[in-house]
VOGU-3710 file (C-alpha; in Angstrom, 3 decimals, decimal comma):
1> mtqtplqdsa> -10,874/30,834/-22,526  -10,101/27,358/-21,882  -11,052/24,991/-24,404  -13,385/21,940/-23,345  -12,346/18,343/-24,853  -15,643/18,593/-26,833  -14,390/21,627/-28,663  -11,175/20,107/-29,185  -12,662/17,027/-30,863  -15,159/19,453/-33,053
11> tssaassptp> -11,892/21,444/-34,206  -9,934/18,168/-35,031  -12,637/16,418/-36,753  -13,572/19,684/-38,945  -9,833/19,282/-40,559  -8,943/16,439/-42,623  -8,137/13,681/-40,188  -4,357/12,024/-40,807  -4,865/8,194/-41,586  -3,019/5,979/-39,075
21> pvakkvpher> -0,761/3,184/-40,371  -2,409/-0,068/-40,749  -0,109/-3,112/-39,898  -0,721/-6,349/-42,041  -2,588/-9,230/-40,130  -0,399/-12,404/-40,156  -2,372/-14,992/-37,696  -0,227/-16,710/-35,367  -1,407/-19,344/-32,682  -0,381/-19,491/-29,073
31> thhgdtfvdn> -2,173/-22,369/-27,339  -1,705/-23,265/-23,632  -3,900/-25,312/-21,200  -6,360/-25,772/-24,172  -6,889/-22,461/-25,057  -5,940/-20,834/-28,250  -5,423/-16,938/-28,872  -5,040/-15,958/-32,379  -2,357/-12,853/-32,390  -2,515/-11,032/-35,686
41> yewlrekesa> 0,465/-8,776/-34,828  3,203/-10,972/-33,535  5,262/-10,446/-36,549  5,857/-6,841/-35,371  8,271/-8,532/-32,908  11,194/-8,918/-35,777  13,107/-6,085/-34,747  15,658/-6,484/-37,708  13,109/-6,469/-40,198  12,920/-3,477/-42,578
51> evvehlraen> 9,199/-3,888/-42,778  8,869/-3,601/-38,962  10,903/-0,525/-38,701  9,221/1,050/-41,736  5,976/0,290/-39,663  7,302/2,169/-36,693  8,522/5,037/-38,365  4,930/5,223/-40,064  3,449/5,482/-36,492  5,866/8,222/-35,550
61> ayqeevtahq> 4,979/10,209/-38,455  1,184/9,561/-37,955  1,676/10,810/-34,116  3,676/13,849/-35,540  0,692/14,592/-37,640  -2,054/14,018/-35,236  -0,320/16,119/-32,394  1,068/18,776/-34,462  -0,967/21,511/-33,122  0,215/20,412/-29,626
71> eplreaifqe> 3,739/21,590/-30,716  3,376/25,520/-29,211  2,327/23,909/-25,974  5,133/21,502/-25,915  7,625/24,202/-26,515  6,012/26,351/-23,589  6,208/23,554/-21,162  9,926/22,802/-22,334  10,443/26,373/-21,701  8,928/26,379/-18,238
81> ikgrtqetdl> 10,976/23,183/-17,164  14,191/24,872/-18,540  13,227/28,183/-17,124  12,940/26,752/-13,535  16,190/24,583/-13,712  19,271/26,009/-12,575  21,295/24,627/-15,474  24,606/25,302/-14,421  24,518/23,364/-10,773  26,459/20,644/-8,725
91> svpnrkdgww> 25,593/17,960/-6,486  26,767/18,135/-2,705  30,436/16,809/-2,561  30,129/13,102/-0,924  33,262/11,755/0,746  34,692/8,238/0,190  38,239/7,664/1,768  40,630/10,488/0,953  38,425/12,588/-1,533  35,360/14,543/-1,729
101> yfsrsvegke> 33,326/13,340/-5,097  30,559/15,434/-6,590  29,061/16,193/-10,234  28,383/19,227/-12,218  25,804/20,230/-14,731  26,608/23,104/-17,141  23,927/25,132/-19,141  23,640/24,036/-22,717  25,216/20,691/-22,106  23,125/17,479/-21,878
111> ygiqcrvraq> 25,217/15,477/-19,418  26,790/15,688/-15,901  30,570/16,175/-15,230  31,902/13,868/-12,570  34,670/15,522/-10,440  36,491/15,319/-7,192  38,757/17,178/-4,719  41,312/15,853/-1,929  39,669/15,838/1,537  41,591/17,191/4,545
121> dsgnpvadwt> 42,008/15,356/7,920  42,235/17,934/11,037  41,401/15,629/13,565  37,838/17,045/14,096  35,774/14,235/12,790  32,377/16,452/12,024  34,740/19,108/10,453  36,514/16,636/8,444  33,041/15,316/6,916  31,944/18,815/6,255
131> ppaveagvei> 31,532/19,217/2,584  33,979/21,568/1,035  32,377/24,887/-0,442  31,901/24,478/-3,993  30,232/26,794/-6,392  28,210/26,258/-9,556  30,515/27,226/-12,525  33,539/27,935/-10,552  36,573/25,460/-10,587  38,177/25,087/-7,078
141> pgeevlldgn> 41,893/24,191/-6,692  42,967/20,862/-7,079  39,863/19,847/-8,706  40,019/16,878/-10,995  37,649/15,730/-13,687  36,964/11,710/-13,547  34,424/11,813/-16,275  32,929/14,508/-18,637  29,663/12,827/-20,091  29,504/15,318/-22,651
151> ieaegkpffs> 32,770/14,273/-24,207  31,973/10,621/-23,900  28,594/11,323/-25,570  29,973/13,027/-28,517  28,676/11,284/-31,787  26,887/8,703/-29,758  23,005/8,349/-30,317  22,595/7,377/-26,659  24,662/7,691/-23,390  24,208/6,392/-19,911
161> vggsavtvdg> 26,721/5,422/-17,192  25,550/2,172/-15,376  28,244/2,360/-12,601  31,399/3,652/-11,351  33,980/2,761/-8,662  37,066/4,338/-7,435  39,920/2,130/-5,808  40,547/2,795/-2,118  43,742/4,507/-2,633  42,028/7,146/-5,387
171> tlyayavdns> 44,406/5,961/-8,033  41,990/4,055/-10,332  38,424/4,961/-11,814  36,289/2,406/-13,232  33,033/3,252/-15,402  30,488/1,574/-17,394  28,706/3,189/-20,568  25,892/2,410/-22,611  25,600/3,935/-26,245  22,520/2,238/-27,307
181> gderftlrik> 19,787/2,267/-24,712  19,778/-1,431/-24,210  21,262/-1,471/-20,685  24,583/-3,436/-21,793  27,446/-1,606/-20,763  31,374/-1,427/-21,733  33,499/-1,167/-18,586  36,602/0,983/-18,897  39,311/1,812/-16,284  40,999/5,259/-16,029
191> dlrtgellpd> 44,379/5,544/-14,147  43,871/8,916/-12,284  47,526/9,612/-12,005  47,928/9,916/-15,511  44,741/10,258/-17,276  45,291/7,298/-19,359  42,804/4,592/-19,961  44,028/0,888/-19,132  44,014/-1,747/-21,860  41,383/-3,557/-19,786
201> vienifygvs> 38,045/-3,197/-21,443  35,246/-5,461/-20,644  32,009/-5,538/-22,963  28,409/-6,396/-21,997  28,227/-6,101/-18,446  25,184/-5,133/-16,274  24,777/-2,617/-13,672  27,154/-1,981/-10,719  31,027/-2,374/-10,504  33,278/-2,528/-7,497
211> fspdgtrify> 36,986/-2,735/-6,919  38,421/-5,143/-4,428  39,870/-3,377/-1,147  43,203/-4,010/-2,403  42,313/-2,409/-6,112  43,868/-5,565/-7,869  40,513/-6,777/-8,885  37,187/-5,466/-10,069  33,865/-7,194/-9,659  31,014/-6,928/-12,578
221> tvvddswrpy> 27,870/-8,931/-13,198  26,791/-10,350/-16,570  23,205/-10,979/-17,962  22,128/-13,996/-19,644  20,128/-13,989/-23,219  17,018/-13,249/-21,164  18,562/-10,173/-20,053  18,632/-11,785/-16,476  21,968/-10,978/-14,365  23,125/-14,493/-13,701
231> qvkshvlgtp> 27,004/-14,127/-13,131  29,226/-12,267/-10,960  32,595/-12,166/-12,411  36,161/-10,973/-11,111  38,790/-9,245/-13,584  42,440/-9,054/-12,606  43,713/-5,915/-13,773  46,054/-6,595/-16,537  45,080/-10,009/-17,342  43,098/-11,176/-20,592
241> vsddeviyqe> 39,170/-10,728/-20,022  38,702/-14,086/-21,265  40,589/-15,279/-18,020  37,929/-13,591/-15,853  36,725/-15,724/-12,872  33,142/-16,708/-12,351  32,637/-15,966/-8,870  29,133/-17,353/-8,673  26,549/-18,235/-11,517  22,691/-18,600/-10,870
251> ddvamwlgfe> 21,104/-21,042/-12,962  17,446/-20,430/-11,718  15,915/-18,538/-14,400  13,334/-17,159/-11,721  16,135/-15,667/-9,692  18,017/-12,368/-9,913  21,799/-11,821/-8,741  23,606/-8,943/-7,499  26,274/-7,858/-5,380  27,890/-5,355/-3,214
261> lssdrrhlvl> 30,648/-4,877/-0,691  29,952/-4,867/2,984  29,893/-1,927/4,792  33,326/-2,466/6,184  34,538/-3,755/3,088  35,674/-7,345/4,507  33,080/-9,472/2,655  31,898/-9,432/-1,199  27,893/-9,851/-0,473  26,084/-11,674/-3,311
271> gigcseyset> 22,250/-11,423/-3,306  20,060/-13,708/-5,056  16,485/-13,677/-5,030  12,964/-13,099/-6,302  10,149/-11,058/-4,474  9,249/-13,809/-2,277  12,520/-15,365/-1,111  16,334/-14,889/-1,240  19,586/-16,275/-0,428  22,833/-14,379/0,644
281> rllrfddpta> 26,441/-15,532/-0,053  29,451/-14,104/1,429  33,026/-14,004/0,206  35,790/-12,984/2,607  38,401/-10,806/1,528  40,905/-11,577/3,997  41,466/-15,456/2,802  42,450/-16,021/-0,582  41,363/-19,600/-0,401  37,988/-18,920/1,239
291> alttvisrde> 34,978/-20,054/-0,720  31,591/-18,675/-0,830  29,621/-19,346/2,164  25,611/-19,238/2,288  23,661/-17,311/5,279  20,458/-18,977/5,311  19,643/-21,249/1,978  16,890/-20,104/-0,472  15,275/-23,809/0,384  13,926/-22,114/3,788
301> rvlyeaepfl> 11,889/-19,603/1,573  12,752/-16,682/3,742  13,007/-13,116/2,054  16,240/-11,499/3,859  19,074/-9,316/3,386  22,668/-10,070/5,514  25,165/-7,599/6,288  28,352/-8,985/8,155  30,087/-6,523/10,365  32,223/-6,680/13,594
311> ltgpdgekse> 30,406/-6,034/16,948  32,372/-4,828/20,050  31,330/-6,753/22,864  31,173/-5,422/26,590  34,816/-6,641/27,077  36,101/-4,468/24,053  36,611/-7,263/21,911  35,232/-7,514/18,447  33,243/-10,516/17,260  31,571/-11,367/13,951
321> rillthnrga> 27,838/-10,987/13,713  25,256/-11,020/10,863  22,666/-8,340/10,583  19,711/-9,975/9,141  16,671/-7,751/7,828  14,068/-10,718/7,070  10,398/-11,836/7,037  11,019/-15,089/9,154  7,429/-14,925/11,088  7,227/-11,057/10,290
331> insmvsladp> 5,532/-10,404/7,001  6,335/-6,774/7,591  9,821/-7,655/8,185  12,091/-7,151/11,019  15,917/-6,802/12,182  17,744/-9,669/14,021  21,578/-10,062/14,950  22,834/-13,612/14,300  26,346/-15,220/15,387  27,610/-16,959/12,425
341> aelakplaeq> 27,912/-20,118/14,251  24,264/-20,284/14,657  23,995/-20,389/10,867  25,510/-23,685/10,937  22,630/-25,220/12,678  19,099/-25,989/11,178  17,175/-22,899/10,864  14,565/-23,955/13,481  17,526/-24,315/16,236  19,178/-21,129/15,385
351> hwstvvehsd> 18,840/-18,239/17,939  18,655/-14,784/16,689  18,797/-11,736/18,996  15,786/-9,117/18,090  16,871/-5,654/17,143  13,793/-4,397/15,537  10,768/-6,148/16,293  7,934/-7,001/13,717  4,936/-4,580/13,553  1,734/-5,056/11,599
361> dvrvngagvt> 1,836/-0,985/11,095  5,566/-0,438/10,169  7,308/-1,929/7,305  11,163/-2,359/7,779  12,799/-1,770/4,233  16,360/-2,302/5,083  19,292/-1,909/7,483  23,060/-1,358/7,580  25,819/-0,223/9,771  28,531/2,034/10,226
371> sthlivsvrk> 31,195/1,386/12,723  29,076/3,038/15,500  25,373/3,018/14,548  22,833/0,839/13,080  20,706/2,553/10,188  17,352/1,200/9,841  14,891/2,252/6,983  11,074/1,733/7,814  7,863/2,956/6,363  5,025/4,128/8,592
381> dtiervqvmg> 1,748/5,828/7,638  2,952/5,420/3,780  5,991/7,563/4,743  9,499/6,384/4,485  11,652/7,305/7,561  15,188/6,677/8,828  16,114/5,508/12,343  19,411/5,086/13,836  20,675/3,401/16,962  24,241/2,795/18,498
391> laalgtpaqe> 25,784/-0,237/18,333  26,718/-0,717/22,141  24,459/-3,388/23,558  22,814/-4,078/20,168  20,399/-7,158/20,505  20,267/-6,897/24,258  17,714/-5,622/26,590  20,205/-2,800/27,361  20,174/-1,646/23,411  19,565/2,134/22,845
401> apvepafdee> 16,164/3,583/21,714  15,939/4,323/17,976  16,457/8,059/16,964  14,765/9,681/14,243  15,498/12,737/12,263  12,670/15,065/12,565  11,124/16,839/9,846  7,960/19,435/9,606  5,835/18,091/6,889  3,077/15,718/6,856
411> lytagvggsd> 3,856/14,132/3,301  7,589/13,669/2,914  10,172/11,165/1,685  13,466/10,796/3,542  15,976/8,291/2,675  19,812/7,492/3,286  21,592/9,027/0,424  25,045/7,552/1,526  27,114/6,491/4,464  30,608/5,613/4,953
421> yeapvirlgy> 31,732/3,105/7,550  33,940/5,356/9,463  32,034/8,604/9,275  30,566/10,364/12,268  27,555/11,442/9,724  25,195/9,857/7,336  23,780/11,545/4,337  19,978/11,918/4,017  17,882/12,749/0,949  14,629/14,808/1,489
431> tsyftpsrvy> 11,854/16,065/-0,574  8,186/16,297/-0,753  5,622/17,550/-3,193  6,468/21,130/-3,148  9,848/21,170/-1,116  12,901/20,767/-3,737  15,068/18,102/-2,987  17,168/18,871/-0,120  20,725/17,106/1,107  21,247/16,834/4,711
441> dfvlptpaqp> 23,989/15,333/6,887  22,668/13,625/9,933  25,251/13,898/12,839  24,940/10,322/14,530  23,847/10,629/18,095  26,424/10,743/20,922  26,171/10,747/24,652  26,695/14,601/24,357  24,379/14,980/21,605  21,729/12,042/22,182
451> agelllrkes> 19,423/13,309/19,365  21,796/13,848/16,829  21,845/16,864/14,575  20,437/17,625/11,107  22,631/19,906/9,305  20,984/21,083/5,964  23,740/21,030/3,234  21,830/22,223/0,178  18,404/22,637/-1,313  18,020/22,188/-5,224
461> pvlggydgsd> 17,296/25,679/-6,568  14,175/26,336/-8,587  14,237/29,354/-10,576  11,359/31,510/-12,364  10,015/32,852/-9,184  8,595/29,376/-7,584  7,011/29,670/-4,318  5,900/26,393/-2,983  3,092/28,190/-0,864  1,163/28,534/-4,350
471> yvatrewada> 0,299/24,893/-4,217  -1,372/22,491/-2,008  -0,956/18,834/-1,032  -3,287/16,905/0,762  -3,912/13,128/1,890  -7,062/11,781/0,946  -8,929/8,175/0,714  -11,061/6,658/-1,781  -13,286/3,798/-0,819  -12,672/0,563/-2,747
481> sdgtrvplsv> -15,585/-1,428/-3,937  -14,217/-4,334/-1,374  -14,310/-1,801/1,609  -10,447/-0,859/1,440  -9,500/2,666/2,122  -7,076/3,570/-0,741  -4,460/6,473/0,164  -4,316/9,237/-2,234  -2,065/12,236/-2,721  -3,927/15,274/-4,242
491> lrhkdvkqds> -1,813/17,899/-5,671  -3,260/21,467/-6,878  -2,618/24,870/-7,450  -4,096/27,053/-4,639  -6,131/29,006/-7,186  -8,164/26,171/-8,207  -11,661/26,111/-6,942  -13,855/23,408/-5,976  -16,781/24,113/-8,150  -16,370/20,748/-10,269
501> taaglvygyg> -14,967/22,687/-13,383  -11,301/21,757/-13,323  -9,278/19,250/-15,053  -7,801/16,019/-13,258  -4,975/13,458/-13,801  -4,853/10,257/-12,005  -1,150/8,588/-11,895  -0,628/5,077/-10,632  1,879/2,343/-10,563  0,859/-0,442/-8,207
511> syelsmdpgf> 3,553/-3,228/-8,676  6,563/-5,059/-7,276  5,839/-3,391/-3,822  7,281/-0,152/-4,987  5,853/3,060/-3,247  4,937/6,134/-4,876  6,556/8,475/-2,395  6,318/12,326/-2,137  8,880/14,063/-4,503  9,387/17,247/-5,755
521> giarlslldr> 9,025/17,437/-9,890  9,552/20,841/-11,646  7,577/19,367/-15,026  4,760/18,632/-12,847  4,175/22,372/-11,998  3,218/23,029/-15,750  0,175/20,816/-15,233  -0,438/22,221/-11,824  -0,141/25,852/-13,190  -2,907/25,136/-15,950
531> gvvfviahir> -5,553/24,199/-13,145  -4,828/20,197/-13,379  -5,752/18,522/-10,079  -3,041/15,734/-9,926  -3,969/12,834/-7,919  -1,259/10,006/-7,225  -3,122/6,834/-6,375  -1,189/4,533/-4,141  -3,154/1,451/-5,102  -2,517/-2,046/-4,099
541> gggelgrhwy> 0,379/-3,933/-5,509  2,557/-0,823/-4,415  4,345/-0,757/-0,956  2,686/2,208/0,711  0,950/0,249/3,308  3,165/-2,552/4,228  3,762/-6,225/2,681  0,017/-6,936/3,007  -0,655/-3,930/0,648  1,700/-5,330/-1,898
551> edgkkltkkn> 0,240/-8,993/-1,576  -3,208/-7,892/-2,121  -2,372/-6,558/-5,646  -0,113/-9,319/-7,086  -0,704/-12,767/-8,608  -4,362/-13,804/-8,304  -5,569/-10,518/-6,570  -3,736/-8,324/-9,372  -7,093/-6,783/-10,495  -7,255/-5,085/-7,201
561> tftdfvdatd> -4,533/-2,775/-8,596  -6,931/-1,772/-11,540  -10,048/-1,475/-9,762  -8,365/0,545/-7,016  -7,235/3,034/-9,803  -10,875/3,394/-11,171  -12,017/3,951/-7,617  -9,557/6,419/-7,044  -10,831/8,290/-10,459  -14,277/8,035/-9,008
571> wlansgwvdp> -12,986/9,842/-5,849  -11,635/12,578/-8,124  -14,839/12,814/-10,367  -17,203/13,240/-7,273  -14,635/15,382/-5,215  -16,144/18,659/-6,391  -12,460/19,779/-7,717  -12,888/18,325/-11,217  -15,425/18,205/-14,187  -15,770/14,209/-14,525
581> sriaalggsa> -15,611/14,684/-18,130  -11,965/16,068/-18,025  -9,991/13,618/-16,142  -6,853/11,887/-17,851  -4,905/8,850/-16,621  -1,015/8,275/-16,690  1,398/5,393/-15,804  4,349/3,685/-17,190  5,811/0,288/-17,323  3,911/-1,961/-14,924
591> ggllmgavan> 1,769/1,355/-14,453  1,265/1,082/-18,538  -0,258/-2,261/-18,107  -2,369/-0,502/-15,422  -3,225/2,044/-18,158  -4,478/-0,801/-20,663  -6,276/-2,489/-17,899  -8,354/0,579/-16,822  -8,771/1,615/-20,682  -10,611/-1,659/-20,982
601> lapekyaavv> -12,374/-1,601/-17,629  -13,673/2,002/-17,803  -12,832/3,921/-20,902  -15,685/6,132/-20,199  -14,215/7,600/-17,232  -11,064/9,207/-19,059  -10,645/11,632/-21,641  -7,125/10,761/-22,542  -4,763/7,676/-21,437  -1,142/8,041/-21,466
611> aqvpfvdalt> 0,765/4,805/-21,357  4,729/5,191/-20,956  6,750/1,817/-22,108  3,617/-0,095/-21,221  3,583/-3,734/-20,134  0,406/-4,277/-22,267  0,933/-7,737/-23,701  2,071/-9,108/-20,384  0,700/-12,907/-20,996  2,290/-13,148/-24,564
621> tildpelpls> 5,541/-11,895/-22,575  5,517/-14,059/-19,467  4,511/-17,356/-21,440  7,815/-17,006/-23,208  10,819/-17,692/-20,850  13,240/-16,882/-23,484  12,089/-13,271/-23,777  13,959/-10,629/-21,431  13,227/-11,035/-17,695  10,001/-13,037/-18,238
631> aleweewgnp> 10,916/-15,963/-15,711  11,796/-13,236/-13,247  7,892/-12,147/-13,696  6,517/-15,572/-12,445  6,849/-14,130/-8,683  4,891/-11,146/-9,288  2,201/-12,225/-11,713  2,310/-16,205/-11,430  3,545/-18,743/-13,630  1,031/-19,055/-16,443
641> itdpdvyaym> 3,201/-21,821/-18,191  2,491/-24,179/-15,670  -0,486/-22,814/-13,651  -3,888/-22,817/-15,696  -5,700/-20,793/-12,962  -2,900/-17,994/-13,549  -3,041/-18,361/-17,122  -6,768/-17,742/-17,019  -6,465/-14,903/-14,563  -3,855/-12,996/-16,746
651> ksyspyenvh> -6,019/-13,809/-19,986  -8,840/-11,977/-18,158  -6,974/-8,880/-17,850  -3,706/-8,421/-20,026  -4,879/-5,353/-21,953  -3,814/-6,302/-25,428  -6,222/-9,461/-25,549  -9,089/-7,587/-23,598  -9,389/-4,800/-26,137  -12,999/-4,807/-27,068
661> svaypkvaav> -15,756/-2,806/-29,040  -16,223/0,212/-27,091  -15,417/3,844/-27,415  -11,993/4,361/-26,237  -10,476/7,738/-25,160  -7,521/9,453/-26,773  -4,622/7,164/-26,208  -0,784/7,729/-26,333  1,508/4,722/-25,991  5,123/6,238/-25,671
671> tsfndtrvly> 7,993/3,576/-25,869  11,523/3,108/-27,070  12,908/0,890/-29,817  15,816/-0,315/-27,537  13,988/-1,016/-24,422  15,067/-4,220/-22,970  12,516/-4,466/-20,129  9,070/-3,757/-21,986  9,977/-4,483/-25,589  8,420/-1,898/-28,203
681> vepakwvqel> 6,252/-4,656/-29,826  3,814/-4,671/-26,710  2,548/-1,126/-27,430  2,777/-1,437/-31,195  0,539/-4,294/-31,093  -1,699/-2,848/-28,623  -2,387/0,436/-30,433  -3,243/-1,610/-33,727  -5,662/-3,641/-31,807  -7,212/-0,351/-30,186
691> rnkttgtepv> -7,644/1,266/-33,671  -9,400/-1,979/-35,017  -11,974/-2,426/-31,983  -12,609/1,338/-30,786  -16,124/2,522/-31,822  -15,189/6,009/-31,263  -13,040/8,344/-32,955  -10,532/9,626/-30,807  -6,887/9,165/-32,091  -4,690/6,383/-30,765
701> vmkiemdggh> -1,274/7,115/-31,393  2,375/5,715/-30,683  5,506/7,717/-29,975  8,614/5,675/-30,291  12,086/7,047/-29,666  14,408/5,024/-31,939  17,516/5,648/-29,986  16,333/5,180/-26,416  15,974/2,478/-23,745  13,353/1,976/-20,825
711> ggasgryvqw> 13,881/5,301/-19,633  13,651/7,002/-22,897  16,009/9,178/-24,694  19,381/10,164/-22,762  20,311/13,566/-22,262  18,461/16,172/-20,115  17,161/18,290/-22,547  15,972/15,718/-24,513  14,368/13,993/-21,522  12,720/17,298/-20,990
721> rerawdyafi> 11,340/17,289/-24,191  9,976/14,077/-23,630  8,059/15,017/-20,387  6,807/18,050/-22,230  5,221/15,884/-24,975  3,464/13,750/-22,453  2,296/16,838/-20,491  1,068/18,649/-23,661  -0,854/15,654/-24,688  -2,559/15,302/-21,619
731> adslgakdll> -3,151/19,141/-21,283  -4,564/19,422/-24,690  -6,944/16,496/-24,258  -8,274/17,989/-21,322  -8,806/21,412/-22,561  -6,304/22,729/-19,881  -3,676/24,484/-22,229  -3,798/27,904/-20,666  -2,055/29,139/-17,572  -4,088/30,282/-14,698
741> pgaglk> -4,010/33,782/-13,794  -0,670/34,907/-12,494  0,887/31,287/-12,495  3,692/30,110/-14,480  7,219/31,517/-14,815  7,730/34,791/-13,171
//
């Protein structure tokens, strides 16, 4: 028989309750705009302190004691994840230049193995871009191993690859590895002809590496002391790293810097920006003396991306053009085409040709080119879609109509998974809530085949008798208190009855214009199989309904994110599916701030709250520009250092400062010691304050991974166990430990 949360509480209170660790109070005053906040736990920020480490280990010990009874459930969920996963598997090969690249996974091994095999050119373009038949567990003739993560990770507490690159001629392979979880990588270069490592080793780089087209240089990014990428550097192979050239340095602490090669590899493209405006700078590879050129200055306050390419005109001649995806007079963005000569004029005098016009109903997310086609990513009715059109007559009245690959589900996600400039196909990724991830190649439209052709290359296998028809996904809408309709994705097992007895879970994020798109998740099945109704709340601050949706949930409208989540919870409570006393909440990172905020706003609505790497001390962090990423956050939350209104608004919702005397539900804060995005100190302080103020008896625990980063520990089995921990905590708190009849692994 399914246990209720009340029975759980009775059982736990009957036993001797473990005692939580109590951190000492060391008052620390923080004064801004005439307001003083006394923080008793700021001392926990001293990461090198033996006392702090001892306290964190005590938190783990307390958590382990409080949740020990959940271990059988954790093990069951872990085995379900493992039992549904084809452990020996491989990715669909992806062609780059003269090689097919792919990865293998092997049963019992934590990490992937990066491989390649030589491509053949027959003269038939589509055939030449058809992936070779490769089998899980079967080596094919000529297969080469580029990097075996299992070998690289031996003896290391953590292992993650932050970027890799191969030279055009396929002879050199660069890869960047993190062995601590702090997202600072060491770059090494392997000669694929000999298997030997070059002496060139570059420490402390950030994500992303690229070779120059001639293979003589490698580009990489460096972060500053606040973990902001601020330099793009160039290393000439065979020279001292100390001689590496700074291609560009961004000194504005509120701007992020990154780079990529243009699709045709004629330019290095530097992207500089924040969430509200940006700047692109270009470096030509064909002119060694060329300097960086700016496409549109940041002073114009335009948010844009730029892609230089050669466009063939009606006369057959190729001319330089810049493809612009921008928000100039277009809040949802649009796509335009510009002659570089126009960019020398004042912005108001420049003439751009419209390629994709602005729409209040369609958000343009990005655009790129192949040698023959334009590829556009758009979002319509919350769903991400891909559209393509030929380059012929682009930006003129004779431009071709867009072609969109057609899929047969209502709620799905389709995105470009890779494209090569000269390829006749683009690679697409596809998934939905109950369709495992698929890989398609979309043959680009031609006069002989104007609709193109969608070719399924692989659907990820799901073992254990999985049948997608056992589950149901529907789009519902919650009414917010201000009249806004908030989209919800409601997932459940088909056997759950609408009799107000089931358990429910509400998940949300709601920041940075990130959308919680439909996607398949093996681990989630373990909750659905236990009768949990899983609601994904597409709240304001995300990007599901366009730029307005994002702007209505940031800065001085941020509280809409929190109230939307509570309104989504109310929808679930009143839906007829669940018992209102059996609802939990889940969110991570900025979604962890959401968890802290809703726990303060409406603690009575939740039986449990799980906050993963939670940003719960947001005001303290953003007030200190020396802390990792703080200055970059001003465009999302506002700048409380200079603006007293922002300070007062943030102080009114920042979770740590708003913990008050109320009966809080069960709370689990899950974090990592080496997280550089949300420091462990935030949940460490928060759980102390929750225990101080709660008038209830439910436990507040913190689980800290001492060797992990923002994504938790490395290694797939370890990550599965982490997810099993979170889901077991939720299922146990909701009295949803037992599988529905006939559900689970077959």
